[in-house]
VEXZA-30649 format. One record per residue (C-alpha): residue number from 1; residue in three letters; x, y, z. Coordinates in steps of 0.25 Angstrom, whole numbers. Layout:
residues N
DODREN    nr   rest      px      py      pz
DODREN   NUM    ALA       X       Y       Z
...
end
This chain:
residues 572
DODREN    nr   rest      px      py      pz
DODREN     1    MET       0       0       0
DODREN     2    THR       6      13      -4
DODREN     3    ASP       6      25       6
DODREN     4    PHE      -4      36       4
DODREN     5    LYS       3      49      -4
DODREN     6    GLN       3      61       5
DODREN     7    LEU      -3      74       1
DODREN     8    HIS       9      81      -5
DODREN     9    ILE       9      97      -2
DODREN    10    GLU      17     106     -11
DODREN    11    ARG      22     119      -4
DODREN    12    SER      19     131     -11
DODREN    13    PHE      29     143     -10
DODREN    14    ASP      26     157     -16
DODREN    15    ASP      37     163     -25
DODREN    16    GLY      36     175     -15
DODREN    17    GLN      37     166      -3
DODREN    18    ALA      50     160      -6
DODREN    19    LEU      58     154       6
DODREN    20    THR      69     163      11
DODREN    21    ASP      82     159      19
DODREN    22    ASP      75     163      32
DODREN    23    ASP      63     155      27
DODREN    24    ILE      73     143      26
DODREN    25    TYR      81     145      39
DODREN    26    TRP      69     147      48
DODREN    27    GLY      59     138      42
DODREN    28    PRO      64     124      47
DODREN    29    LEU      64     130      62
DODREN    30    SER      50     137      60
DODREN    31    ASN      43     124      53
DODREN    32    SER      50     114      63
DODREN    33    HIS      40     108      74
DODREN    34    PRO      42     115      87
DODREN    35    THR      46     109     101
DODREN    36    THR      37     115     111
DODREN    37    LEU      39     114     126
DODREN    38    ARG      31     119     138
DODREN    39    GLU      35     126     149
DODREN    40    TYR      28     132     162
DODREN    41    GLY      27     145     158
DODREN    42    PRO      28     156     147
DODREN    43    VAL      43     154     140
DODREN    44    THR      48     168     142
DODREN    45    THR      62     166     139
DODREN    46    ILE      70     157     130
DODREN    47    ASP      85     159     129
DODREN    48    ILE      95     150     122
DODREN    49    SER     109     148     128
DODREN    50    PRO     120     154     120
DODREN    51    THR     128     142     122
DODREN    52    ARG     131     129     114
DODREN    53    GLN     121     122     120
DODREN    54    GLN     109     132     116
DODREN    55    TRP     100     129     130
DODREN    56    ILE      87     134     129
DODREN    57    SER      81     142     141
DODREN    58    ILE      67     143     144
DODREN    59    THR      61     153     153
DODREN    60    ASP      48     151     158
DODREN    61    SER      38     152     171
DODREN    62    THR      49     150     183
DODREN    63    ARG      60     143     177
DODREN    64    VAL      71     144     166
DODREN    65    GLN      73     130     158
DODREN    66    ILE      84     125     149
DODREN    67    TYR      82     117     138
DODREN    68    SER      91     109     127
DODREN    69    PRO      89     114     113
DODREN    70    ASP      91     101     106
DODREN    71    THR      82      92     115
DODREN    72    LEU      73     103     122
DODREN    73    SER      76      96     137
DODREN    74    LEU      76     104     149
DODREN    75    VAL      90     106     153
DODREN    76    ARG      90     116     165
DODREN    77    SER      79     122     173
DODREN    78    PHE      79     134     183
DODREN    79    TYR      68     135     193
DODREN    80    SER      74     145     203
DODREN    81    PHE      63     155     198
DODREN    82    LYS      52     158     208
DODREN    83    ASP      44     167     197
DODREN    84    THR      43     168     182
DODREN    85    ALA      57     167     176
DODREN    86    TYR      61     175     164
DODREN    87    CYS      72     177     154
DODREN    88    GLY      81     164     157
DODREN    89    THR      94     168     149
DODREN    90    PHE     108     160     147
DODREN    91    ARG     121     168     149
DODREN    92    SER     129     168     136
DODREN    93    ASP     138     155     142
DODREN    94    GLY     125     147     145
DODREN    95    ARG     129     145     159
DODREN    96    LEU     120     154     168
DODREN    97    ILE     104     158     165
DODREN    98    CYS      99     170     171
DODREN    99    ALA      83     173     172
DODREN   100    GLY      74     184     178
DODREN   101    SER      60     180     184
DODREN   102    LYS      47     187     188
DODREN   103    ASP      52     189     203
DODREN   104    GLY      64     199     198
DODREN   105    ILE      75     189     201
DODREN   106    VAL      86     186     191
DODREN   107    ARG      92     172     191
DODREN   108    VAL     105     167     186
DODREN   109    PHE     107     151     185
DODREN   110    ASP     118     143     182
DODREN   111    TYR     114     134     171
DODREN   112    GLU     121     121     173
DODREN   113    THR     118     120     189
DODREN   114    ARG     106     128     188
DODREN   115    THR     109     135     199
DODREN   116    GLN     105     150     202
DODREN   117    LEU     117     158     203
DODREN   118    ARG     112     172     204
DODREN   119    HIS      99     179     206
DODREN   120    PHE      96     194     205
DODREN   121    LYS      85     201     213
DODREN   122    GLU      87     216     209
DODREN   123    HIS      74     216     201
DODREN   124    GLN      66     215     213
DODREN   125    GLY      55     207     209
DODREN   126    SER      52     214     196
DODREN   127    PRO      52     203     184
DODREN   128    VAL      65     202     176
DODREN   129    HIS      61     197     162
DODREN   130    CYS      75     198     156
DODREN   131    THR      88     193     160
DODREN   132    HIS     101     192     152
DODREN   133    PHE     116     189     154
DODREN   134    SER     126     198     149
DODREN   135    ARG     135     193     138
DODREN   136    ASP     148     194     147
DODREN   137    LYS     140     183     156
DODREN   138    THR     142     192     169
DODREN   139    TYR     129     201     170
DODREN   140    ILE     115     198     169
DODREN   141    PHE     106     210     163
DODREN   142    THR      89     209     169
DODREN   143    GLY      78     217     164
DODREN   144    SER      65     218     173
DODREN   145    ASP      51     222     175
DODREN   146    ASP      57     233     185
DODREN   147    ARG      62     241     173
DODREN   148    THR      77     238     177
DODREN   149    VAL      88     232     169
DODREN   150    ARG      99     226     178
DODREN   151    VAL     113     220     177
DODREN   152    PHE     118     209     187
DODREN   153    ASP     132     204     189
DODREN   154    LEU     132     189     189
DODREN   155    ALA     145     187     197
DODREN   156    THR     140     196     209
DODREN   157    GLU     125     195     208
DODREN   158    LYS     124     210     208
DODREN   159    GLN     116     221     201
DODREN   160    LEU     126     228     192
DODREN   161    SER     116     239     186
DODREN   162    LYS     102     242     185
DODREN   163    PHE      95     251     174
DODREN   164    ASP      83     255     180
DODREN   165    HIS      81     268     171
DODREN   166    VAL      82     261     157
DODREN   167    HIS      68     256     156
DODREN   168    THR      55     261     161
DODREN   169    ASP      47     247     159
DODREN   170    TYR      49     232     161
DODREN   171    VAL      62     227     155
DODREN   172    ARG      59     215     147
DODREN   173    ALA      71     213     138
DODREN   174    LEU      86     213     138
DODREN   175    THR      98     208     130
DODREN   176    PRO     112     209     133
DODREN   177    GLY     124     215     125
DODREN   178    SER     134     206     118
DODREN   179    ALA     147     200     124
DODREN   180    THR     155     212     119
DODREN   181    ASN     145     222     126
DODREN   182    PRO     139     214     138
DODREN   183    HIS     136     227     146
DODREN   184    LEU     125     231     135
DODREN   185    LEU     111     226     137
DODREN   186    LEU      97     229     128
DODREN   187    SER      85     230     138
DODREN   188    GLY      70     231     133
DODREN   189    SER      59     236     141
DODREN   190    TYR      44     237     141
DODREN   191    ASP      46     252     139
DODREN   192    ARG      48     250     125
DODREN   193    THR      63     253     125
DODREN   194    MET      77     245     123
DODREN   195    LYS      89     250     129
DODREN   196    LEU     103     248     127
DODREN   197    ILE     110     248     141
DODREN   198    ASP     125     248     144
DODREN   199    ARG     127     243     160
DODREN   200    ARG     140     250     161
DODREN   201    MET     134     264     159
DODREN   202    SER     130     272     171
DODREN   203    ASN     114     272     174
DODREN   204    ASN     110     283     166
DODREN   205    ASP     119     280     154
DODREN   206    ASN     117     265     152
DODREN   207    VAL     106     265     141
DODREN   208    LEU     114     266     129
DODREN   209    MET     102     267     119
DODREN   210    ASN      87     266     119
DODREN   211    PHE      77     260     110
DODREN   212    ASP      62     262     110
DODREN   213    HIS      55     251     104
DODREN   214    GLY      41     255     106
DODREN   215    ASP      35     244     112
DODREN   216    GLN      38     235     124
DODREN   217    ILE      50     227     122
DODREN   218    GLU      51     213     125
DODREN   219    SER      64     209     118
DODREN   220    VAL      77     215     115
DODREN   221    LEU      89     208     107
DODREN   222    MET     103     213     103
DODREN   223    TYR     111     208      91
DODREN   224    ALA     125     201      95
DODREN   225    ASN     133     213      89
DODREN   226    GLU     124     223      97
DODREN   227    THR     121     231      84
DODREN   228    LEU     106     229      84
DODREN   229    ALA      96     227      95
DODREN   230    ILE      81     222      94
DODREN   231    THR      69     225     103
DODREN   232    ALA      55     218     102
DODREN   233    GLY      43     221     108
DODREN   234    GLY      27     224     103
DODREN   235    LEU      27     222      90
DODREN   236    TYR      41     226      85
DODREN   237    LEU      56     222      84
DODREN   238    LYS      64     232      82
DODREN   239    VAL      79     232      79
DODREN   240    TRP      88     243      84
DODREN   241    ASP     102     247      79
DODREN   242    LEU     112     249      91
DODREN   243    LEU     124     253      84
DODREN   244    GLY     115     264      77
DODREN   245    GLY     111     270      89
DODREN   246    GLY      99     262      91
DODREN   247    ARG      91     265      79
DODREN   248    LEU      79     256      74
DODREN   249    LEU      83     246      63
DODREN   250    ALA      70     238      61
DODREN   251    SER      56     238      68
DODREN   252    LEU      50     224      66
DODREN   253    SER      35     221      67
DODREN   254    ASN      32     207      62
DODREN   255    HIS      25     203      74
DODREN   256    HIS      11     206      78
DODREN   257    LYS      11     204      92
DODREN   258    SER      21     208     103
DODREN   259    ILE      36     202     101
DODREN   260    LEU      41     195     115
DODREN   261    CYS      55     190     110
DODREN   262    THR      66     191     102
DODREN   263    GLY      79     183      99
DODREN   264    PHE      90     181      89
DODREN   265    THR      93     169      81
DODREN   266    SER     107     161      85
DODREN   267    GLU     115     170      74
DODREN   268    GLN     105     182      76
DODREN   269    HIS     102     182      61
DODREN   270    TYR      88     182      65
DODREN   271    ILE      79     189      75
DODREN   272    LEU      67     181      83
DODREN   273    SER      55     189      88
DODREN   274    GLY      42     182      94
DODREN   275    GLY      30     187     100
DODREN   276    LEU      15     187     104
DODREN   277    ASP      12     183      90
DODREN   278    ARG      17     169      91
DODREN   279    HIS      28     172      80
DODREN   280    VAL      43     172      81
DODREN   281    LYS      49     181      69
DODREN   282    VAL      62     179      64
DODREN   283    TYR      69     192      58
DODREN   284    ASP      80     192      49
DODREN   285    ALA      92     199      59
DODREN   286    SER      98     207      47
DODREN   287    THR      85     212      40
DODREN   288    PHE      75     211      53
DODREN   289    ARG      65     206      43
DODREN   290    VAL      56     192      46
DODREN   291    VAL      61     181      40
DODREN   292    HIS      52     171      48
DODREN   293    THR      40     168      58
DODREN   294    ILE      38     157      67
DODREN   295    THR      24     154      74
DODREN   296    TYR      21     149      86
DODREN   297    PRO       9     145      95
DODREN   298    ASP      11     156     105
DODREN   299    ALA      17     169     109
DODREN   300    VAL      33     168     108
DODREN   301    LEU      38     173     121
DODREN   302    SER      52     170     120
DODREN   303    LEU      62     164     109
DODREN   304    GLY      76     158     107
DODREN   305    MET      84     152      95
DODREN   306    VAL      93     141      99
DODREN   307    GLY     106     141      89
DODREN   308    PRO     114     139      81
DODREN   309    ASN     108     139      69
DODREN   310    ASP      94     144      75
DODREN   311    ARG      90     129      77
DODREN   312    ALA      78     130      87
DODREN   313    LEU      69     142      90
DODREN   314    CYS      63     142     103
DODREN   315    VAL      51     150     107
DODREN   316    GLY      44     152     121
DODREN   317    MET      29     154     122
DODREN   318    PRO      20     159     134
DODREN   319    GLY      13     146     134
DODREN   320    GLY      24     140     140
DODREN   321    LEU      29     134     127
DODREN   322    TRP      42     135     121
DODREN   323    SER      45     130     107
DODREN   324    VAL      57     126     100
DODREN   325    LYS      58     125      85
DODREN   326    ARG      70     118      79
DODREN   327    ARG      76     120      65
DODREN   328    ASP      77     106      63
DODREN   329    GLY      64     103      67
DODREN   330    LYS      68      93      77
DODREN   331    GLN      61      91      91
DODREN   332    GLN      70      86     102
DODREN   333    ILE      63      86     115
DODREN   334    SER      68      80     128
DODREN   335    SER      60      72     137
DODREN   336    SER      62      77     150
DODREN   337    SER      49      82     156
DODREN   338    SER      34      79     158
DODREN   339    THR      22      83     151
DODREN   340    ILE      15      96     149
DODREN   341    PRO       2      95     139
DODREN   342    MET       3     103     126
DODREN   343    ASN     -11     106     120
DODREN   344    ASN      -6     115     109
DODREN   345    SER      -3     108      96
DODREN   346    TYR       9     116      95
DODREN   347    ASP      16     110     108
DODREN   348    SER      12      96     102
DODREN   349    ILE      26      90      98
DODREN   350    ARG      24      78      90
DODREN   351    ASN      36      69      86
DODREN   352    GLU      33      62      72
DODREN   353    THR      40      49      76
DODREN   354    ASN      35      46      91
DODREN   355    SER      22      49      96
DODREN   356    ASP      26      46     111
DODREN   357    MET      28      58     121
DODREN   358    ILE      34      60     133
DODREN   359    SER      28      71     142
DODREN   360    SER      36      84     145
DODREN   361    THR      36      96     152
DODREN   362    ASN      41     103     141
DODREN   363    SER      38      95     129
DODREN   364    LEU      32      83     122
DODREN   365    VAL      43      72     120
DODREN   366    PRO      44      63     109
DODREN   367    ILE      50      50     113
DODREN   368    ASP      61      45     104
DODREN   369    ASP      64      30     102
DODREN   370    GLU      77      32     107
DODREN   371    SER      73      38     121
DODREN   372    THR      61      30     124
DODREN   373    ASN      62      23     137
DODREN   374    ASP      54      11     143
DODREN   375    THR      47      18     155
DODREN   376    LYS      36      12     162
DODREN   377    SER      23      20     162
DODREN   378    THR      17      25     177
DODREN   379    ALA       4      29     173
DODREN   380    SER      -3      17     179
DODREN   381    SER       1       5     188
DODREN   382    GLY       1      -4     176
DODREN   383    SER      12       4     169
DODREN   384    ARG      19      -4     158
DODREN   385    LYS      33      -1     150
DODREN   386    THR      30       8     138
DODREN   387    LYS      34       4     124
DODREN   388    SER      48       5     120
DODREN   389    ARG      53      10     107
DODREN   390    ARG      67       3     109
DODREN   391    ARG      71      -6      98
DODREN   392    PHE      79     -18     103
DODREN   393    PHE      86     -29      94
DODREN   394    PRO      86     -43      98
DODREN   395    SER      99     -46      96
DODREN   396    GLY     105     -33     100
DODREN   397    ILE     107     -21      91
DODREN   398    VAL     110     -24      77
DODREN   399    THR     119     -16      68
DODREN   400    PRO     113     -15      54
DODREN   401    THR     122     -18      42
DODREN   402    THR     122     -12      28
DODREN   403    THR     116     -25      22
DODREN   404    ASP     104     -26      32
DODREN   405    PRO      90     -23      24
DODREN   406    ILE      84     -11      30
DODREN   407    ALA      68     -11      33
DODREN   408    THR      63       2      32
DODREN   409    ALA      48       4      37
DODREN   410    LYS      41      14      29
DODREN   411    ARG      32      22      37
DODREN   412    ARG      19      27      31
DODREN   413    PRO      19      42      32
DODREN   414    ARG      10      51      41
DODREN   415    LEU       0      55      33
DODREN   416    ALA      -7      69      37
DODREN   417    PRO     -22      71      39
DODREN   418    TYR     -26      74      25
DODREN   419    ASP     -17      63      18
DODREN   420    ASN     -24      54      28
DODREN   421    TYR     -38      59      24
DODREN   422    LEU     -33      59       9
DODREN   423    ARG     -29      44      10
DODREN   424    LYS     -44      40      15
DODREN   425    PHE     -50      50       4
DODREN   426    ARG     -56      59      13
DODREN   427    ALA     -54      72       5
DODREN   428    SER     -63      82      14
DODREN   429    ALA     -55      77      26
DODREN   430    ALA     -42      78      19
DODREN   431    LEU     -45      92      16
DODREN   432    ASP     -48      96      30
DODREN   433    ALA     -35      89      35
DODREN   434    ALA     -28      98      25
DODREN   435    PHE     -33     110      30
DODREN   436    THR     -30     107      44
DODREN   437    ALA     -16     104      40
DODREN   438    ALA     -14     116      32
DODREN   439    LEU     -18     124      44
DODREN   440    LYS     -10     118      53
DODREN   441    ARG       3     118      45
DODREN   442    ARG      -1     132      37
DODREN   443    GLN       1     124      24
DODREN   444    PRO     -10     127      15
DODREN   445    ASP      -4     118       4
DODREN   446    ILE      -9     106      11
DODREN   447    VAL     -23     110       7
DODREN   448    LEU     -19     114      -7
DODREN   449    ALA     -12     100      -8
DODREN   450    LEU     -25      92      -3
DODREN   451    PHE     -33     100     -12
DODREN   452    LYS     -23      95     -24
DODREN   453    GLU     -24      81     -20
DODREN   454    LEU     -40      81     -18
DODREN   455    SER     -41      87     -32
DODREN   456    ARG     -31      76     -38
DODREN   457    ARG     -41      65     -32
DODREN   458    GLN     -53      72     -35
DODREN   459    MET     -58      73     -21
DODREN   460    LEU     -58      88     -20
DODREN   461    LYS     -73      90     -22
DODREN   462    GLN     -74      79     -11
DODREN   463    ALA     -66      86      -1
DODREN   464    LEU     -72     100      -3
DODREN   465    ALA     -87      95      -3
DODREN   466    GLY     -96      94      10
DODREN   467    ARG     -87     103      20
DODREN   468    ASP     -91     112      31
DODREN   469    ASP     -91     127      32
DODREN   470    LEU     -78     128      40
DODREN   471    SER     -70     118      31
DODREN   472    LEU     -76     124      19
DODREN   473    LEU     -72     138      24
DODREN   474    LYS     -57     133      25
DODREN   475    ILE     -57     128      11
DODREN   476    LEU     -63     142       7
DODREN   477    ARG     -53     151      14
DODREN   478    TYR     -42     141       8
DODREN   479    LEU     -45     144      -6
DODREN   480    GLN     -47     160      -4
DODREN   481    LYS     -33     160       1
DODREN   482    HIS     -25     151      -8
DODREN   483    ILE     -33     150     -21
DODREN   484    ALA     -26     162     -27
DODREN   485    HIS     -12     157     -24
DODREN   486    THR      -6     149     -36
DODREN   487    THR      -2     136     -31
DODREN   488    TYR     -16     134     -24
DODREN   489    MET     -25     140     -36
DODREN   490    PRO     -27     128     -46
DODREN   491    VAL     -31     118     -34
DODREN   492    LEU     -40     129     -26
DODREN   493    ILE     -47     132     -38
DODREN   494    GLU     -52     118     -39
DODREN   495    VAL     -56     119     -24
DODREN   496    ALA     -63     132     -26
DODREN   497    TYR     -71     125     -37
DODREN   498    PHE     -76     114     -28
DODREN   499    ILE     -79     123     -17
DODREN   500    SER     -88     132     -26
DODREN   501    HIS     -95     120     -31
DODREN   502    LEU     -97     113     -18
DODREN   503    TYR    -102     123      -9
DODREN   504    ASP    -113     134     -11
DODREN   505    PHE    -109     147      -5
DODREN   506    SER    -120     155     -10
DODREN   507    SER    -130     149       1
DODREN   508    LEU    -120     154      12
DODREN   509    SER    -123     168      19
DODREN   510    PRO    -113     178      15
DODREN   511    SER    -108     178      30
DODREN   512    ASP    -103     163      28
DODREN   513    LYS     -89     161      30
DODREN   514    ASN     -89     152      19
DODREN   515    ASN     -96     160      10
DODREN   516    LYS     -86     171      14
DODREN   517    ALA     -74     163      12
DODREN   518    MET     -81     159      -3
DODREN   519    GLU     -82     175      -7
DODREN   520    LYS     -68     176      -3
DODREN   521    LEU     -63     164     -11
DODREN   522    LYS     -70     170     -23
DODREN   523    ARG     -65     183     -21
DODREN   524    THR     -51     177     -20
DODREN   525    ILE     -53     170     -35
DODREN   526    HIS     -60     183     -40
DODREN   527    ASP     -48     190     -35
DODREN   528    GLU     -37     179     -41
DODREN   529    LEU     -45     180     -54
DODREN   530    GLN     -44     196     -56
DODREN   531    PHE     -29     193     -52
DODREN   532    GLN     -28     184     -63
DODREN   533    LEU     -34     192     -73
DODREN   534    GLU     -26     204     -69
DODREN   535    LEU     -13     195     -70
DODREN   536    MET     -18     191     -85
DODREN   537    LYS     -21     204     -89
DODREN   538    THR      -6     209     -84
DODREN   539    LYS       0     196     -91
DODREN   540    GLY      -8     200    -105
DODREN   541    ALA      -3     215    -103
DODREN   542    ILE      12     210    -101
DODREN   543    GLU      11     200    -113
DODREN   544    ILE       6     212    -121
DODREN   545    ILE      18     220    -117
DODREN   546    LEU      27     209    -120
DODREN   547    ALA      22     205    -134
DODREN   548    ALA      23     220    -137
DODREN   549    ALA      38     221    -133
DODREN   550    SER      40     208    -140
DODREN   551    ALA      34     213    -153
DODREN   552    SER      41     226    -152
DODREN   553    THR      54     220    -151
DODREN   554    LEU      51     211    -163
DODREN   555    VAL      49     224    -172
DODREN   556    GLU      62     229    -166
DODREN   557    ASN      69     217    -170
DODREN   558    ASP      61     217    -183
DODREN   559    SER      65     231    -187
DODREN   560    PHE      79     229    -182
DODREN   561    SER      81     218    -192
DODREN   562    THR      75     224    -203
DODREN   563    ASN      84     237    -201
DODREN   564    ASN      95     228    -201
DODREN   565    ASN      90     220    -214
DODREN   566    ASN      89     235    -221
DODREN   567    THR     102     240    -216
DODREN   568    VAL     110     226    -223
DODREN   569    ILE     101     229    -235
DODREN   570    SER     105     243    -237
DODREN   571    SER     120     239    -235
DODREN   572    LEU     120     229    -245
end
């Protein structure tokens, strides 16, 4: 028995929508299936360790947790917070971690031993939302809701500087200067300003530059060469020239809701921004144009890019979820915790090879053949050993040779729902399943391919007949949207013909949705016919002009040849 031939879906590309180098670079990461993990509170900060291991720091609720970027297993946990923790960040050598909290205490931890080494209480109960180590590893910069920016010395555990005149509202963003200028820092506040501060200067002269963003600032960035700075807040992301006296280079408004976080890729070739509109925008760092957009199921509170080569993008969301998209599309999840149910379809992570799942506090964990253990279930008193997937040879391990015959098991491919219905000759159900798949994957070509197949089988009329108002409305809207497309037109004209003969729209009230959709479809077809008529007129006019030009050229050539002949005859 031969296998069922699956539906072939042709991808249509417009000439004006050719793939760019940026699309090719970001496409594998954007289209990869995400690995989603759940925490106990909103993931407010994601920081990537600058060391070779590239540890991922997740700040949520009253803890800071460290994950492995390869297996996403939990490596370290820091629970010394009595209230909500904020901004857990690594030092440049990866050996220390600092974090603020809602109770105003800034804590410093040793990464290896998880010991709390320092704590600073000078903010006196005001929430500290931003903490960063200086690039020379000796100081900590903090910004708080008490409207101050402070500098603490790690060695002596003392406050070195307090800038209480810099901002007039909450300080919610900080970024330190480079290793060559560790005394510089940028601070952003809800007073709509960003300040470039030199901690070495006196209290009245420490603000070197003042930038007016025009909205509450949620995030600030500085290029590694300290030439440009970026502010983000409200609907705008603005780029400032530090070497040019602080002039505004670009004002970008590509989000339709407030921007909450920003970041660079590993080599700072791209700028990332995330916001309440559930989008992560990717900007070219040289032209400041949006080159790619990634959509998420919830608002984006924090983000971080795992290098090198930008191999994974981590995004934190307010519902306690954080997502990892890998460039290679692999999902490597460790089985180190217990279950938290996930109801959203985005949260369900399916493994194509194994359907068994281990419960996990942070994820749903697929079980591989090599990692399956013979454990006993404790759900009931009559527990029995679970089925093992280990393979055993009765005479020990056998090493195959080149002369051994190889038996290959040909597995039947998994069919899509519309293919299953086609195999059973259920044309109407196949069309419904195709619309569902096209909506889910955002691929209208699936419906087009099914229409072609039904037309080839002479089952198109059968699939379109006897439909209810809702399913008929889907088809009408699909026709109205795509019938003018050159790739879709030959097939959809036949579909529109059957629709107009199978259903009587004259008996419907003018306010009926199907009647309105049919009228829109008629107007679309009429506009397309008028457009084609204008094109034919233009084509005819161009042909007349070309024919006249060709005729004049022939006359000139004939006159030229006649003159030459007369000249030759007269000379003779």
